[in-house]
C-alpha positions in Angstrom: 106.6 85.1 72.6 106.1 86.4 76.1 107.2 89.9 77.1 110.1 89.7 79.5 110.5 92.2 82.3 112.4 92.6 85.6 110.9 91.0 88.7 111.4 91.1 92.4 109.7 89.4 95.3 110.0 90.1 99.0 109.0 87.1 101.2 108.4 87.1 105.0 106.8 84.9 107.6 107.6 81.6 109.3 108.8 78.8 107.0 109.2 75.3 108.4 112.8 74.1 108.0 111.7 71.0 106.2 110.2 73.3 103.4 113.4 75.4 102.9 114.9 73.2 100.2 111.7 73.4 98.2 111.8 77.2 98.4 115.4 77.3 97.3 114.7 74.9 94.4 111.7 77.0 93.2 113.7 80.2 93.4 116.7 78.7 91.5 114.5 77.1 88.9 112.9 80.4 88.2 116.3 82.1 87.9 115.8 84.2 91.1 118.8 85.6 92.9 119.2 87.4 96.2 120.9 90.3 94.2 120.3 91.7 90.8 122.6 89.8 88.4 123.6 87.5 91.2 124.0 83.8 91.5 121.7 81.1 92.8 120.0 81.3 96.2 121.7 79.2 98.9 121.1 78.8 102.6 124.0 81.3 103.2 121.9 84.0 101.5 119.0 83.8 104.0 118.5 87.0 105.8 118.4 87.4 109.6 115.8 89.7 110.9 114.5 90.9 107.5 112.4 89.5 104.7 114.0 87.5 101.9 114.3 89.6 98.7 114.8 87.8 95.3 115.3 89.4 91.9 115.5 88.4 88.2 115.7 90.0 84.8 113.8 88.8 81.8 110.8 87.1 83.5 108.1 86.0 81.1 105.1 88.3 81.5 106.5 89.4 84.9 105.1 86.5 86.8 106.5 83.4 88.5 103.4 81.6 89.6 105.4 78.8 91.4 107.0 81.1 93.9 103.8 83.0 94.6 101.8 79.8 95.0 104.5 78.3 97.3 104.2 81.4 99.5 100.4 81.3 99.7 100.5 77.5 100.3 103.0 78.0 103.2 101.4 81.2 104.6 104.3 83.4 103.7 103.3 87.0 103.1 104.9 88.6 100.0 105.2 91.6 97.8 106.0 91.1 94.1 107.0 93.8 91.7 107.1 93.3 87.9 108.3 95.9 85.5 106.3 97.2 82.6 106.2 95.9 79.0 105.2 99.0 77.0 102.2 98.2 74.8 101.4 95.0 76.8 101.1 95.7 80.5 102.1 98.3 83.1 104.5 97.7 86.0 102.6 96.0 88.9 102.9 95.3 92.6 101.1 92.3 93.9 100.6 92.0 97.7 99.6 89.0 99.7 99.5 89.7 103.5 99.1 86.0 104.5 95.4 85.7 104.0 92.6 86.7 101.7 93.1 87.4 98.0 96.2 88.7 96.4 95.9 92.4 95.6 97.3 94.1 92.5 98.4 97.7 92.2 99.8 99.7 89.3 103.4 100.6 89.9 106.2 102.6 88.5 109.7 101.3 87.5 111.0 102.3 90.9 108.7 99.8 92.6 106.3 102.4 94.0 102.5 102.2 93.9 100.8 104.7 91.7 97.2 105.6 91.0 96.0 105.6 87.5 93.0 107.7 86.2 90.8 104.5 86.2 91.8 103.7 89.8 91.3 107.3 90.9 87.7 107.2 89.6 87.0 104.4 92.1 88.3 106.3 95.1 85.4 107.6 97.1 87.1 109.0 100.2 90.5 110.0 101.6 90.4 106.8 103.6 90.1 104.8 100.4 93.1 106.7 99.0 95.2 106.0 102.2 94.2 102.4 102.1 95.3 102.0 98.5 98.8 103.4 99.2 99.2 101.7 102.6 98.3 98.3 101.3 100.3 98.7 98.1 103.4 99.7 100.2 103.1 96.7 102.5 106.4 95.3 103.8 106.4 91.6 104.8 107.7 90.6 108.2 111.2 89.0 108.5 111.5 85.5 107.1 112.1 83.0 109.9 113.0 79.4 109.4 111.3 77.4 112.1 111.2 73.8 113.2 108.0 72.0 112.1 105.3 71.6 114.7 105.4 68.2 116.3 102.1 66.5 116.5 
């Protein structure tokens, strides 16, 4: 049986309006809500001028691949936090800035990046340390729903 932990994801960028229903369906299928212990995501919950934040309790292994894959496929930067499952895995923050690989960071239960002993041994300079915490603290841009480009 999978360990179940709390989960949150913050999504930003420009989403074509014709993909919005798919985002809402994926979020609701995964049990994500715009508030902790809230109801399903609807168009009325979409933020104005901020990224979209979604939450869930009891997420298997702290991952919802469908929502992350949707974000990557649609060029939507995101930050995902998953709580720890003691004895199985630590709390984690995964950052995708809209390009390149997803980056994973050890986190605490307050959704802050931390530095483990193993990670600290890899730090070679103060710039490396700053980059670790700056990238791990990334905040996506506001989520904007845009009309698809006409060809």
